[in-house]
C-alpha positions in Angstrom: 88.4 113.1 89.8 89.5 110.4 92.2 90.4 106.9 91.2 90.2 104.3 94.0 91.9 100.9 94.2 91.7 98.4 97.1 94.9 98.4 99.0 94.7 94.6 99.5 94.3 94.0 95.7 97.1 96.5 95.0 99.4 94.7 97.3 98.5 91.3 96.0 99.1 92.5 92.3 102.3 94.1 93.2 103.6 91.0 95.1 102.4 88.6 92.3 104.1 90.6 89.5 107.2 91.2 91.5 107.6 87.6 92.4 107.2 86.8 88.7 109.9 89.3 87.8 112.3 87.9 90.4 111.7 84.5 89.0 113.5 85.3 85.8 110.7 86.8 83.9 112.9 89.3 82.0 115.4 86.5 80.9 112.5 84.3 79.7 111.0 87.1 77.8 114.4 88.0 76.2 114.9 84.4 75.1 111.5 84.2 73.5 111.9 87.5 71.9 115.2 86.4 70.3 113.6 83.3 68.6 112.7 83.8 64.9 109.7 81.4 64.9 107.5 80.8 67.9 105.2 78.0 68.6 101.7 78.9 69.5 102.1 78.3 73.3 105.4 80.4 73.1 103.6 83.2 71.5 101.0 83.0 74.2 103.7 83.0 77.0 105.5 86.0 75.4 102.2 88.0 75.4 101.6 87.1 79.1 105.2 88.1 80.1 104.9 91.4 78.2 101.6 92.1 79.9 103.1 91.4 83.3 105.9 93.9 82.6 103.5 96.5 81.3 101.3 96.2 84.4 104.0 96.4 87.1 105.3 99.9 86.5 101.9 101.6 86.5 101.0 99.8 89.8 104.2 100.9 91.3 103.6 104.6 90.3 100.0 104.3 91.5 101.2 103.0 94.9 103.8 105.8 95.1 101.4 108.7 94.1 98.1 107.5 95.8 97.0 108.8 99.2 97.3 106.7 102.3 94.7 104.0 103.0 91.5 105.2 104.2 89.1 103.7 106.7 87.5 101.5 103.9 90.9 100.0 103.0 91.1 102.0 99.7 93.9 104.0 98.1 92.8 107.2 96.3 94.6 108.9 93.5 93.4 112.3 92.4 93.8 113.0 88.7 92.9 115.8 86.3 91.3 115.2 82.8 91.2 117.3 79.7 88.9 116.7 76.8 90.4 115.7 73.5 93.9 116.1 72.1 96.1 119.1 71.3 94.2 119.8 68.0 90.8 118.7 69.0 89.4 122.1 70.1 88.0 120.5 73.4 86.0 117.7 71.6 86.5 114.0 72.0 87.7 111.6 74.7 88.9 112.6 78.1 92.6 112.2 78.8 94.7 112.2 82.0 96.8 115.3 82.3 100.5 114.4 83.1 102.3 111.1 82.9 105.6 109.7 81.8 107.3 108.0 78.9 107.4 104.3 79.1 110.8 102.6 78.3 111.0 101.3 74.9 110.8 97.5 74.7 112.0 94.9 72.4 115.1 95.6 70.5 115.7 98.9 72.4 114.9 100.9 69.2 112.1 103.6 69.1 110.2 105.2 71.8 107.9 103.7 74.4 104.3 104.8 74.8 103.1 107.7 76.8 101.5 106.5 80.0 99.6 108.4 82.6 99.8 107.8 86.3 96.3 106.6 86.5 94.2 103.4 86.1 93.3 104.6 82.7 96.9 104.9 81.6 97.5 101.1 81.5 
C-alpha cells in the first residue's frame, strides 16, 4: 500500500520543527522536565515540545525512505501491512511491517516506543 504526502507540506513541517529544535527546544524541554511542579501553562508547553520532538524523527525517516516527487508534487512511501499481532492468528488491526526503536525519553531509563516508518507510526 502506498502512503502519500505533499512535498510542500513535508518540507514546511520539517523546516518548522527543525527551526524549533535549533531555537533551543531540547534545552527548554529539559528545564521543564526537571521541575517538580509545573504550572498549567508549563504543562501545556512541555506537551507541545514533546510532540514536536516526536514528530520530527518520523518526518525525517519518511523523507529519506519515500520516492522522489511525482508530477503532482507528492512523495510516495510503499509500506507492507500484516494483520494482527504475533499471537493474534491473523485477526485484529493492520500493522506496518518493519520500523525502528524510538530513543527513550525523559530520564533516559527504559526503552522508547516501537515506531514504523510510515504515517501510521507517529
